[in-house]
Each structure stands twice: as C-alpha cells, then as structure tokens.
GUDORO-335653 format. One line per 4 residues: number of its first residue (from 0); their letters; for each residue y negated, x negated, z of C-alpha. Coordinates in steps of 0.5 Angstrom, whole numbers, plus 2048, in hexadecimal, padded with zeros to 3 digits. Last residue first. Example, Ala and Ser with C-alpha at 12.3 -4.5 7.8 and 13.67 -1.06 7.14 Angstrom:
2
1) sa) 802/7E5/80E; 809/7E7/810
# end
This chain:
794
793) kair) 7F0/82D/802; 7F7/828/803; 7FD/82B/803; 804/828/806
789) ilfv) 80A/82C/807; 810/828/80A; 817/82C/809; 81D/82B/80F
785) agkk) 824/82E/80D; 829/830/813; 82C/82C/818; 82A/827/81D
781) gder) 82C/820/81F; 828/81C/81B; 823/821/817; 824/821/810
777) kaei) 81E/822/80B; 81B/825/805; 814/823/802; 80F/828/800
773) tgnm) 808/827/7FD; 801/829/7FC; 7FB/829/7F8; 7FC/831/7F6
769) eglv) 7FE/830/7F0; 803/82B/7F2; 805/831/7F7; 808/835/7F1
765) hrvh) 80B/82F/7EE; 80F/82E/7F4; 811/835/7F6; 813/836/7EF
761) ylgl) 818/830/7EF; 81A/833/7F6; 81C/83A/7F2; 81F/837/7EB
757) gsgd) 826/835/7ED; 828/83C/7EA; 82D/83E/7F0; 834/83D/7F0
753) tttf) 834/838/7F5; 833/830/7F5; 82C/831/7F1; 828/82C/7EC
749) gkef) 826/830/7E7; 81F/82D/7E7; 81E/827/7EC; 81C/829/7F3
745) irdl) 823/828/7F6; 823/821/7F4; 81E/81F/7F9; 823/820/7FE
741) deis) 826/819/7FB; 82D/818/7FE; 82F/81F/7FD; 837/81F/7FE
737) edfg) 835/821/805; 833/828/803; 82D/82A/806; 82D/82E/80C
733) sgnd) 832/833/80F; 82D/837/812; 828/837/818; 821/837/814
729) rvyi) 81B/833/814; 814/833/80F; 80F/82E/812; 808/830/80F
725) htig) 803/82B/80F; 7FC/82D/80D; 7F6/828/80C; 7EF/82B/80B
721) ksph) 7ED/828/812; 7F2/824/815; 7F9/824/818; 7F9/82C/816
717) tidf) 800/82F/818; 804/834/816; 80B/835/819; 810/83A/814
713) tiek) 816/83B/818; 81C/83E/815; 822/841/819; 829/844/818
709) trlh) 82B/83F/813; 833/83F/812; 833/840/80B; 82E/83A/809
705) rkra) 82D/83B/802; 82B/842/801; 827/844/807; 824/83D/807
701) nail) 822/83D/800; 820/844/801; 81B/842/806; 819/83C/802
697) ndlv) 818/840/7FC; 814/845/7FF; 80F/840/802; 80E/83C/7FC
693) vsvd) 80D/842/7F7; 809/846/7FC; 804/840/7FD; 803/840/7F5
689) ipkf) 802/847/7F5; 7FD/847/7FB; 7F9/842/7F6; 7F5/83D/7FA
685) kqpv) 7EE/83C/7FD; 7EC/839/803; 7EA/83B/80A; 7EC/836/810
681) gkkd) 7F2/836/814; 7F2/834/81C; 7F6/83A/81D; 7FD/836/820
677) nnvv) 801/83B/81C; 809/83C/81E; 80C/840/81A; 814/843/81B
673) vsik) 818/847/816; 81E/84A/819; 824/84B/814; 829/851/816
669) gllf) 82A/853/80E; 825/855/809; 81E/853/809; 819/857/806
665) qkav) 814/859/80B; 814/852/80E; 811/84F/808; 80B/855/808
661) driy) 808/855/80F; 80A/84F/813; 80C/84B/80E; 805/84C/80A
657) qeiy) 802/84C/811; 804/845/813; 802/842/80C; 7FC/845/80B
653) dgld) 7FA/844/812; 7FC/83C/810; 7F8/83C/80A; 7F2/83E/80D
649) aeik) 7EE/843/808; 7EB/842/801; 7EE/847/7FB; 7F1/845/7F4
645) esel) 7F4/849/7EF; 7ED/84B/7EC; 7EF/853/7EC; 7F4/852/7F2
641) rfna) 7F0/857/7F7; 7F1/856/7FE; 7F5/85C/803; 7FC/859/800
637) ktaf) 802/85D/803; 804/862/7FF; 803/85F/7F8; 804/858/7FB
633) ktvg) 80B/858/7FB; 80B/85A/7F3; 806/854/7F2; 80C/850/7F5
629) mikr) 811/853/7F0; 80C/851/7EB; 80A/84A/7ED; 812/849/7ED
625) nlla) 813/84C/7E6; 80D/847/7E4; 811/841/7E7; 818/844/7E4
621) iref) 814/844/7DD; 813/83D/7DD; 819/83B/7DF; 81C/83F/7DA
617) adlv) 819/83B/7D5; 81B/834/7D7; 822/836/7D9; 823/839/7D2
613) esap) 820/832/7CF; 823/82E/7D3; 82A/831/7D1; 829/82F/7CA
609) vsdr) 829/835/7C5; 82E/836/7C0; 830/839/7B9; 828/83A/7B8
605) gavk) 825/840/7B4; 821/842/7BA; 820/83D/7C0; 818/83C/7BF
601) lifn) 818/844/7BE; 81C/846/7C3; 818/841/7C8; 811/844/7C6
597) eikq) 813/84B/7C7; 815/849/7CE; 810/846/7D0; 80B/84B/7CD
593) qvdv) 80F/851/7D1; 80E/84C/7D8; 806/84C/7D6; 806/853/7D5
589) ayit) 80A/854/7DC; 805/84F/7E0; 7FF/852/7DD; 801/859/7DF
585) vqhh) 803/858/7E5; 7FD/855/7E7; 7F9/85A/7E5; 7FD/85F/7E8
581) lnli) 7FB/85C/7EF; 7F4/85D/7ED; 7F5/864/7EB; 7F9/865/7F2
577) tatd) 7F3/862/7F6; 7ED/866/7F2; 7F1/86C/7F4; 7F1/86B/7FB
573) ltsi) 7F7/869/800; 7F6/86C/807; 7FC/870/808; 801/86B/805
569) salf) 802/868/80C; 801/862/810; 7FC/85F/80C; 7FC/858/80A
565) lnrr) 7F6/852/80B; 7F5/855/812; 7EF/853/816; 7EA/851/811
561) keee) 7EC/857/80D; 7EB/85B/813; 7E4/858/814; 7E3/85A/80C
557) ievr) 7E5/861/80D; 7E1/862/813; 7DA/860/810; 7DC/864/80A
553) lkls) 7DD/86A/80F; 7D6/869/812; 7D2/868/80B; 7D5/86F/809
549) saea) 7D5/871/802; 7D7/86A/800; 7DF/86C/7FF; 7DD/873/7FC
545) eaar) 7D9/86F/7F7; 7DF/86A/7F6; 7E4/86F/7F5; 7E0/873/7F0
541) teaa) 7DF/86D/7EC; 7E7/86C/7EC; 7E8/873/7EA; 7E3/872/7E4
537) ekae) 7E6/86C/7E2; 7ED/86E/7E1; 7ED/86D/7D9; 7E9/867/7DA
533) reed) 7EF/864/7DF; 7F4/866/7D9; 7F0/862/7D4; 7EF/85C/7D9
529) aqkr) 7F6/85C/7D9; 7F7/85C/7D3; 7F2/856/7D2; 7F5/852/7D8
525) alee) 7FC/852/7D5; 7F9/850/7CE; 7F5/84A/7D1; 7FB/848/7D5
521) srkl) 800/848/7CF; 7FB/845/7CA; 7F9/83F/7D0; 801/83E/7D0
517) eefr) 802/83D/7C9; 7FC/838/7C9; 800/834/7CF; 806/835/7CB
513) reaa) 802/831/7C5; 7FF/82C/7C9; 806/82B/7CC; 809/829/7C6
509) eins) 803/825/7C4; 803/821/7CA; 80B/820/7C9; 80A/81D/7C2
505) llsl) 805/818/7C5; 809/816/7CA; 80F/815/7C6; 80A/811/7C1
501) dstk) 808/80C/7C6; 803/808/7C3; 801/804/7CA; 7FA/806/7C9
497) eaia) 7FB/80C/7C5; 800/80F/7CB; 7FB/80D/7D1; 7F5/811/7CD
493) rlsv) 7F9/816/7CB; 7FB/817/7D3; 7F4/817/7D5; 7F2/81D/7D1
489) msge) 7F8/821/7D3; 7F7/820/7DA; 7F0/824/7D9; 7F4/82A/7D6
485) fqas) 7FA/82A/7DB; 7F6/829/7E2; 7F6/831/7E3; 7FE/830/7E2
481) redl) 801/836/7DE; 802/831/7D9; 807/82D/7DE; 804/825/7DD
477) igvl) 807/821/7D8; 807/81A/7DA; 804/814/7DE; 808/814/7E5
473) rksy) 80F/813/7E3; 80D/80F/7DD; 80A/80A/7E2; 807/805/7DD
469) alle) 808/7FF/7D9; 805/7FA/7D5; 7FD/7FD/7D4; 7F9/7F8/7D0
465) vndn) 7F2/7F8/7D2; 7ED/7F4/7CE; 7EB/7FA/7CA; 7E9/7FE/7D0
461) dvlk) 7EB/805/7D2; 7F2/803/7D5; 7EF/804/7DC; 7EC/80B/7DB
457) alaa) 7F3/80D/7D8; 7F7/80B/7DE; 7F2/80E/7E3; 7F2/814/7DF
453) avra) 7FA/814/7DF; 7FA/813/7E7; 7F5/818/7E8; 7F9/81D/7E4
449) rgpd) 800/81B/7E7; 7FD/81D/7EE; 7FA/823/7EC; 801/825/7E8
445) tllr) 805/823/7EF; 809/81C/7EF; 803/819/7F1; 804/81C/7F9
441) svdg) 80B/81A/7F8; 809/813/7F7; 80C/810/7FE; 809/80E/805
437) tnkd) 804/814/806; 7FF/814/80B; 7F9/812/806; 7FC/817/801
433) ekdv) 7FA/81D/806; 7F2/81C/804; 7F4/81C/7FC; 7ED/81A/7F9
429) ytvp) 7EE/813/7FC; 7F5/812/7F8; 7F4/812/7F1; 7EC/812/7F0
425) vvyr) 7EA/80D/7F5; 7F1/809/7F5; 7F2/807/7EE; 7EB/805/7EC
421) elrk) 7EB/802/7F2; 7F1/7FD/7F1; 7EE/7FB/7EA; 7E7/7FA/7EE
417) lcad) 7EA/7F5/7F3; 7EF/7F1/7EF; 7EC/7F0/7E8; 7E4/7F1/7E9
413) vfck) 7E4/7EF/7F1; 7E9/7E9/7F1; 7E7/7E6/7EA; 7E0/7E6/7EC
409) rlqs) 7E2/7E2/7F3; 7E6/7DD/7EF; 7E1/7DC/7E9; 7DC/7DA/7EF
405) vaet) 7E1/7D5/7F1; 7E3/7D2/7EB; 7DB/7D1/7E9; 7DB/7CD/7F0
401) eilg) 7D9/7CF/7F7; 7DD/7CB/7FD; 7E2/7CF/800; 7E3/7D2/807
397) anrs) 7DF/7D0/80C; 7E5/7D0/812; 7E8/7C9/80F; 7E1/7C5/811
393) saee) 7E3/7C1/80B; 7E1/7C7/806; 7E7/7C8/802; 7E6/7C6/7FB
389) fvav) 7E9/7CB/7F5; 7E7/7C8/7EE; 7E5/7C1/7F0; 7EA/7C0/7F5
385) dgtv) 7F0/7C1/7F1; 7F3/7C8/7F0; 7F8/7CE/7F1; 7F6/7D5/7F3
381) dirg) 7F9/7DB/7F7; 7F6/7E2/7F9; 7F8/7E5/7FE; 7F8/7ED/801
377) ivdr) 7F5/7F2/805; 7F1/7F8/804; 7ED/7FE/807; 7EA/7FB/80D
373) tglf) 7E7/7F5/808; 7E3/7FA/805; 7E6/7FF/7FE; 7E0/802/7FA
369) rrfg) 7DE/809/7F8; 7DE/80D/7FE; 7DA/808/801; 7D5/806/7FC
365) qqkr) 7D0/801/7FC; 7D3/7FF/803; 7D9/7FD/800; 7D7/7F8/7FC
361) rdik) 7D4/7F4/802; 7DB/7F5/805; 7DF/7F2/800; 7DA/7EC/7FF
357) fwdd) 7E0/7E7/7FD; 7DE/7E2/803; 7DE/7E8/808; 7E1/7E6/80E
353) gdeg) 7E0/7EA/815; 7E8/7EA/816; 7EA/7E4/812; 7EC/7E4/80A
349) ipfv) 7E8/7DE/809; 7E7/7DA/80F; 7EB/7D5/80D; 7EF/7D4/807
345) rfsn) 7F6/7D5/808; 7FB/7D1/805; 800/7D2/7FE; 7FB/7CC/7FA
341) rflf) 7F5/7D0/7FC; 7F7/7D7/7FF; 7F1/7DC/800; 7F2/7E2/805
337) vsgf) 7EF/7E9/804; 7EF/7EE/80A; 7F0/7EB/811; 7F5/7ED/817
333) qvsp) 7F0/7F0/81B; 7EF/7F6/815; 7F6/7F6/814; 7F7/7F9/81C
329) vgmr) 7FB/7F4/820; 802/7F3/822; 804/7F1/81B; 80A/7F6/81A
325) raft) 807/7FC/81D; 800/7FB/81B; 802/7FA/814; 807/800/813
321) lkas) 801/804/816; 7FC/801/811; 801/802/80B; 802/80A/80D
317) qnlf) 7FA/80B/80E; 7F9/807/807; 7F7/800/807; 7F6/7FE/800
313) flqc) 7FA/7F8/7FE; 7F7/7F2/7FA; 7FC/7EC/7F7; 7F8/7E7/7F3
309) rfgs) 7FB/7E1/7EF; 7F7/7DC/7EC; 7FB/7D6/7EA; 7F5/7D2/7E8
305) yrle) 7F5/7D0/7E1; 7F2/7D6/7DE; 7ED/7D7/7E4; 7E7/7D3/7E2
301) sypn) 7E7/7D6/7DB; 7E7/7DD/7DF; 7E6/7E2/7D9; 7EE/7E3/7D8
297) peri) 7F0/7E7/7D3; 7F3/7EE/7D5; 7FA/7F0/7D8; 7FC/7F7/7DB
293) ryil) 802/7F9/7DF; 801/801/7E2; 803/805/7E7; 80A/802/7E9
289) egrd) 80C/806/7EF; 80E/803/7F5; 809/806/7FA; 804/805/7F4
285) ilts) 805/7FF/7F0; 7FF/7FC/7EC; 801/7F6/7E7; 7FB/7F2/7E4
281) evyn) 7FC/7EC/7DF; 7F6/7E8/7DD; 7F7/7E4/7D7; 7F6/7DD/7D5
277) eard) 7FD/7DD/7D1; 800/7D6/7D4; 7FC/7D7/7DB; 7FD/7DE/7DD
273) iqvn) 7F9/7E0/7E1; 7FC/7E4/7E7; 7FA/7EB/7EA; 7FF/7F0/7EF
269) iytt) 7FB/7F6/7F1; 7FE/7FB/7F7; 7FE/802/7F9; 802/803/800
265) kdql) 808/804/804; 80E/800/7FF; 80A/7F9/7FE; 808/7F9/805
261) tsfi) 80E/7F6/808; 80E/7F1/803; 806/7EF/805; 808/7EF/80C
257) fngv) 80E/7EA/80C; 809/7E4/80D; 80F/7E0/811; 80F/7DB/816
253) egnv) 816/7D9/818; 818/7DA/81F; 816/7DA/826; 810/7DE/829
249) ikhe) 812/7E5/828; 80D/7EB/829; 80A/7EA/821; 811/7EB/81F
245) afdg) 811/7F2/821; 819/7F4/820; 81B/7F7/81A; 81E/7FE/818
241) dagk) 818/802/816; 816/806/81B; 817/7FF/820; 81D/7FC/823
237) ehsl) 81F/7FE/82A; 81D/7F8/82F; 822/7F3/831; 81E/7EE/82B
233) eknd) 819/7EF/830; 81C/7EC/836; 81F/7E7/832; 819/7E5/830
229) aale) 816/7E4/837; 81C/7E0/839; 81B/7DB/833; 814/7DA/835
225) qpac) 815/7D3/839; 819/7D1/833; 813/7D1/82E; 815/7CF/827
221) iais) 811/7D2/821; 813/7D2/81A; 810/7D0/814; 812/7D1/80D
217) fgdt) 811/7CE/806; 815/7CF/800; 810/7CE/7FB; 810/7D3/7F6
213) tagf) 811/7D9/7FB; 80D/7D6/801; 808/7D5/7FC; 808/7DC/7F9
209) pnil) 809/7DF/801; 803/7DA/803; 803/7D7/80A; 7FD/7D8/80E
205) kala) 7FD/7DF/80F; 804/7DF/813; 801/7D8/816; 7FC/7DD/819
201) sklr) 801/7E1/81C; 805/7DC/81F; 7FF/7D9/822; 7FD/7DF/825
197) lika) 804/7DF/828; 803/7D8/82B; 7FD/7DB/82E; 800/7E0/832
193) rdwi) 806/7DD/834; 802/7D7/837; 800/7D1/834; 7FC/7CE/83A
189) irtn) 7F6/7CA/837; 7F4/7C3/837; 7FB/7C1/835; 7FE/7BB/838
185) kiei) 802/7B8/832; 801/7BA/82B; 808/7B8/828; 808/7B6/820
181) stgy) 80E/7B6/81D; 810/7B4/816; 816/7B3/811; 81C/7B0/811
177) tren) 823/7B1/814; 821/7B7/817; 825/7BB/81D; 822/7C2/81D
173) lekp) 81E/7C4/823; 821/7C7/82A; 824/7C0/82C; 81C/7BE/82D
169) lkfg) 81B/7B8/829; 81C/7B0/829; 81D/7AE/821; 822/7A8/820
165) niwp) 825/7A3/824; 821/79D/821; 81B/79E/823; 814/79B/821
161) eydv) 80E/79A/825; 807/79B/824; 801/79C/829; 7FA/79D/827
157) dvdd) 7F5/799/828; 7ED/79A/827; 7E9/795/824; 7E9/799/81D
153) fhvk) 7E4/79E/820; 7E0/798/822; 7DE/799/82A; 7D7/79B/82B
149) hdsd) 7DA/7A2/82C; 7DD/7A0/833; 7E3/7A3/837; 7E4/7A9/831
145) frsw) 7E8/7A5/82D; 7ED/7A3/832; 7ED/7AA/834; 7F0/7AC/82D
141) dvqv) 7F7/7A9/82F; 7FA/7A7/828; 802/7A6/829; 806/7A4/823
137) thvp) 80D/7A3/821; 811/7A2/81B; 818/7A3/81B; 81C/79E/819
133) gsvq) 820/79C/812; 826/79F/80F; 822/7A5/80D; 81E/7A2/809
129) dkar) 81D/7A6/803; 81B/7AC/807; 816/7A8/80B; 816/7A8/812
125) tqlf) 811/7AB/817; 810/7AC/81E; 808/7AD/821; 806/7AE/828
121) vmdg) 7FF/7B1/829; 7FB/7B1/82F; 7F5/7B5/832; 7F7/7BB/830
117) lrds) 7F6/7C1/82B; 7EF/7BF/828; 7F1/7B8/827; 7F7/7BA/823
113) sfrg) 7F2/7BC/81E; 7F1/7B5/81C; 7F7/7B5/817; 7F4/7BA/813
109) igks) 7EE/7B4/811; 7F1/7B2/80A; 7ED/7B7/807; 7F2/7BA/802
105) gayh) 7F6/7C0/805; 7FA/7C5/802; 7FD/7C1/7FC; 7FE/7C3/7F5
101) rrea) 803/7C3/7F0; 809/7C3/7F4; 810/7C0/7F1; 810/7BB/7F7
97) igdr) 810/7B3/7F9; 811/7AE/7F3; 80E/7B3/7ED; 808/7B4/7F1
93) fdsn) 807/7AC/7F2; 808/7AC/7EB; 802/7B0/7E9; 7FD/7AB/7EB
89) lrsk) 7F6/7AE/7EB; 7F8/7B4/7EF; 7FC/7AF/7F3; 7F6/7AC/7F5
85) rkas) 7F3/7B2/7F9; 7FA/7B3/7FC; 7FA/7AC/7FF; 7F4/7AE/803
81) yavf) 7F0/7A9/806; 7EB/7AC/80B; 7ED/7A7/811; 7F3/7A2/80F
77) lwke) 7F8/7A3/815; 7FC/7A8/811; 7FB/7A4/80A; 7FB/79D/80A
73) ride) 7FE/79B/811; 803/7A1/811; 805/7A2/80A; 807/79A/80B
69) ysmg) 80B/79B/811; 80F/7A1/80C; 80D/7A8/80D; 811/7AF/80D
65) ignd) 813/7B2/806; 813/7B9/80A; 818/7BC/80F; 812/7BE/814
61) aiii) 811/7BE/81C; 80A/7C0/81F; 80B/7BF/826; 807/7C2/82C
57) nrdg) 806/7C0/833; 804/7C3/83A; 80B/7C5/83B; 80E/7C6/835
53) fyie) 80C/7CA/82E; 810/7C8/828; 80D/7C9/821; 813/7C8/81C
49) vlsa) 811/7C6/814; 816/7C8/80F; 816/7C6/807; 812/7C0/808
45) nadf) 80F/7BE/802; 80A/7B9/806; 804/7BE/804; 808/7C3/808
41) snkv) 808/7BF/80E; 801/7BD/80D; 7FF/7C4/80C; 803/7C6/813
37) lefi) 7FE/7C0/816; 7F8/7C3/814; 7FB/7CA/816; 7FB/7C8/81D
33) aved) 7F4/7C6/81D; 7F2/7CD/81A; 7F6/7D0/820; 7F2/7CC/825
29) dtil) 7EB/7CD/822; 7E5/7C9/822; 7E8/7C4/81D; 7E2/7C0/81B
25) esgl) 7E0/7BE/823; 7E7/7BD/825; 7E9/7B8/820; 7E5/7B5/81A
21) vskl) 7DE/7B5/81E; 7E3/7B3/825; 7E6/7AD/821; 7E0/7AB/81F
17) gssv) 7DD/7A9/826; 7E1/7A3/825; 7DB/7A0/821; 7DB/79F/81A
13) dfhl) 7D6/799/816; 7D3/79B/810; 7D2/794/80C; 7CC/790/80A
9) lpsp) 7CC/789/805; 7C9/783/809; 7C3/782/807; 7C0/77D/801
5) klna) 7BD/777/804; 7B5/777/804; 7B1/771/801; 7B2/774/7FA
1) nm) 7AE/77A/7FC; 7B1/780/7F8
# end
C-alpha cells in the first residue's frame, strides 16, 4: 500500500426499505402459506390454541402462547432475519424456560413478513406470560410506508408503538386471554369468501400433523361470524352414511386431521418408526382392522436414528377412496399423497397433487401392476431435527434442502414403507378383483385368501435380519386339506413357524400333512376303483361315442342344445356316457366316505373318551362328501354335461338360473316359490357344478327349515364388472334370531339355533372360498326375512 494514501473506511451493506417486499409478498407467493407462517409462530410460542378470525376486510391470528415483552419486540420481533429459535438450539436453558417441545417449526426470523402478503397493515398485541400485571404491548406496521421510496433505509421507516393498560382488545367471538399474541392483518388484499376459507381449512388440516397434535397438544380453530348461518344450514342436513357430518362443509370450529383415523378400518396401511434407543426399524401392517404382522430389523439409516422418523402409509382401495371423498369433499388424488412433517408442521410442497418428491410415480412407470403410485397411497412422514439435518428452503414452498439425512429419508420411505406395503397389497389383494370394494377382511378368510397372506408373510420373513414379533393367527393358519391351496400354504406356514420357533404350529402342520396324505390315498383308491369299473364298461361307452359321432349334423345340434340348456327336461335323452360319468363321481365320493369312517374308527379304537371337537370334525368332513353325493343324484336325471373332470366352463349366472329352475325346484317340499332374476351380463368361467349345488341347496334348505313362514326365496344375480358375480339371496321368512348380534357367527362350524347340525352354512362358506368367493349375512331395515350376499370373482 502507498504510504502517502490514507486508509479507506470499512465498507458495509446498506439495506433499502424495499427489503420488506423481498422478504414478504415476493417471497411468500401464496395466501395460505402466508397464514401457515403465522400459525407456525404461534406453535413455536408454545401455544396450545391458535384462533383465526375472519372479519370485514381483516384477519386476526390470536394464540395463548408465551407472548412477548417490550424487550422481545425490540430485540427479536423487529430484528430482521434474527431468530431466537436458532439461538435456543445453542442454549438449552432457553427451551427449558418456555416449552417442552424439542424443536421449532420455523427458524428463519422472517415469518412475520408473511403478513405483507395478506394485507397492507399489521397490528400486533402481545403480553408475556410472566408479565400479566403489565401492559399489553401494541405495534402497528403500515407496509405502504416501506414502498413510498426505496431509497429510504429500511431501519429509518417508523412503526407505531403504544402500551395498553386495559388488556387485549379482540372480537367477542374469540377467547379472552391475559397473555399471548394477536396479529391482525387490516385491509386484506383479497376477499376471503366461504369457498376460500373452506379451502384454507382443508389446507390447515394437512398442515397439522396428527403425531404433533397428539404429542404437543396444539389445535387450530377458525372463527368466521358471517358464515355461521351457512354452517347451521349444513348442520341441519342429515348425517352421512357413516353417521358423521361432512366436516369439510363447515367453516367455523376446530381444524382436525381426522381422515387418517377414519381410514384405518377401511383399508390396508403400514406404520413404520425408528427406535432411537435400540436402533431398530419397527413395522406394523394392518389390513382393515386386522393386524397382519409386526416386525423389526436393524436400522441401516444412520442419519435417521435420532430423527424421530415415523411413517403411516395407507393403500387406497375403492372402499377407502369412496370414504375419503365423502368425508373430505374432494377425491383423494386432489387432496394429495404422502405429506412430510418437520417438527410437526407441513413441508411444502411435498405431498401436494402433482408433486413427486419421493419419485413414487416415476417408479410406478416401470411396472404399472407391480408398483403403487401417488393415486394409490396417502400418508404422512414425521421427523424432527435441527436446521443442519432437515432444513426447509427459505421460499417455503420448495421442500427441504438436500442433505445426507434427506437422501436417507427418501430411501427409508421407499424401501421400508412403500415397498413393504406393495409386497402385501399386490400379491394379496390386487389378484382378487372383488376385494377392492370390500371394507373388511372377509375375502381373506377364505382358503385362497389365507394362502396368499401366508405366502406374503413367509416371503417377508425369509431374511435373517427380519424378526417377526406378531402376526394374524386368524388369517395365517392351517387350511382345509381339501383346499386347492393346501400344499402350497404348508411351505409358507412351515417357514413362519420355524422363524418364530412356534412348536405348536409346527405340530399342527405335521398333523395336517398326515391328514392330507390320508386324503390323497383315499382319493387315489376311489379313482382307481372307479376307473376299473369304467374299463369294464368301455365297450358300451365306445359304441355310444361312435353313435354320437356318426352324424355331423346331429352332433352340431346336440352341442347347440347344450349351450342353450345345461339341464335336460327328462331322462329320455340321457346317454350311457353321462350315466357312467355320474356313477364315476358317486363312486369317488362314496369310497372317500368309507375311508374317512375307517380312519376315524381306527383313530378312536381303544380310547375311553373322544373330544367332541374330533367327532364333529370327522362327521363334518363326511357330511360335506355326502352332500356332494346327494348333488350327484340330482344330476343323475337332469344333467346333460359330463362330470369326469369335475369342472365345466359356462356362464355361472346362467348355470345358477337353470339349476334352480330345472333341478332344485324339483326337490322342493311345501309351498315355497323360488324366483331367479339374472341380468345376463356374465361371461364363461370354470367351476365345479357339484360345489354350486352344495351352496344353492343349503341356502334353499336353510330358508325352508329355519324360516318357517317363508313363502318366497329370491335369487338376484348381477355382474357389477367383468368376471364378477354378485348373488343376493332373500327370503320373506322370520329372519335371523334377534339374539344373534354378530351374524358372521352363523357360518361357524356347529353353530345353530335350530335342531340342525350347524354345518350347512359352514359348508357354504368353505365351498365359496374354494371358488374365490365370499358370503355375508345381512338384515334389511324395515323388512322381514334373511339376506345373503355372495360375491364370486372369476
């Protein structure tokens, strides 16, 4: 430096009054976000309640937080970009003095400027909690003063201060307070009509994290006196189908994020959280109120150990979507998808409609049927953390600044939450077309459903790091040995039993496998005997076949007739081959009955007593086989299709209609009318005629025996979508006994209120389960009789 030159004075930044707009209306570009910033300030002031008042061109945001002293106003509220919250992270005594909350929703020191977005003047009233005997401090800021000349220095623009000794001056509709803070925005820049306030209330419902609401005791209430009349009109309407008012149509009152608790009993969801003490990731999957599994595994996300990570993710089936739209007033896709909450407040725009911060939809494009997208799920993630860990962008609508913790947050969500939910939903519920419309787990209680659940669980625990803590014993258990899924399910169940060291389950598996081997031997013996009889009559069968093939024209006419009518009007055209095939089926079932009787006799021989459950189980198996034999005897004079493969391919609705008309009616006793209504929209599918006869005969017999005054039984057959058959069975009898509160009990083995065996409806549910179908019993308000709804998916 030249020795003759004097040193220059130190340089510094100079701030224009235009900074107000940079930090206010130009930074906060959304009215709702502007209000969110002020609500966050109330939360950080340890308020338990913040009230948002809408008046005539003014908005008041009043809380019962710790309030501010005169020194706080000067040194903090009027100190631009200064945040006491940042300081408090370096000084734990500050936090201990004002709240139990460990983190803050904001920390930039600029949230107060959001009021510039809302109106041209802000009026502050505040009094500290520890200075209730002192005055209420008031500050009025006219934002237009900052815009008159941007050459004026920011700190040269005056604000007005006045102490009030008579306390807070607030509208009578708001709660009285002795301390806290009220911010009034005067001369609002837009008109806040009913529609806009309702949109804000919906947005606030997404702002409040139910985790935070529970742990921090923070609530928001809206007060808009001019909307009370419209609210009362809405409240005078009838309640919805679920017995609740549509909260989304009411302006005044507390804001609640109730939709997540509403969905819990309607669909499948997973809860995932990281245990900071033991450093585990614990996951619980629940399907329509039924706990499917609870697992834990080592936490691979080191940056998230102390983050308080929690996620609740819901799969939106059709039933859940309908519930959502009814309760929230908008389709779920318009509401948003997976929301992120930092320190108990929303991080925008994560979760908004069209946002894909977690890359969910990008992933779904790689496998439409294998992966879930933002339209399929809704949920929330909750984390806590300092600025260095999860820092929100200053613009307040650009999400989080990328850090290693944020990267691990994304990965944890995809791997531990989304994929885990997919690996249950896709193989368990997606494959059943009817399940999406079902609000309970009834379709999973069938043998095919239980087998799918067991397979999904077995695949999950096929990992040395996964510890299975609990699972559904109702859905995961031994299937009936007659089930087509039995052998496959045994592999899954053995894997689960070995993983949990469940000796009782292992013992039951071994016993079931022995029974299955006995059943296979019985069936093999029966088929062998039947085949021997068939071979002895082979010559007659061959001649009959040759005679049928001798005339092409006759064969075409026969096939055409078969398509028109599955049952014959008389036995005059019953051919030898059909008789032999029916005899073949009777032989199989009869030998199976004989084998089971012999097995039971050998099992109980030499025993002084036999548990009633063993006797009932043995006779139940025999009874079902006998019902099938009885079904075959009906076909013996009516059926014109062969049963050699047990299955046929036909329109199930048409088959049911013709069976009732041409077979079942022929065996009715008494004056009972059976009516069938068929919408004729079905498609061909494969099924066992004998199984259908067991279902229909049982339902008709049950109506005739149980409901003594029954005069008419109606079968309404509909097809709500391709491959789905619904059958409503109604009678006009005396209905179900009023003492039966849970109608699902009538399908339990041995349950009866008459002198019957209690096996008929149990067999119906079992057979329908084999057909990928379910049945439920209902009572119709104001009507007599019993109602059954059967759903069968192709």
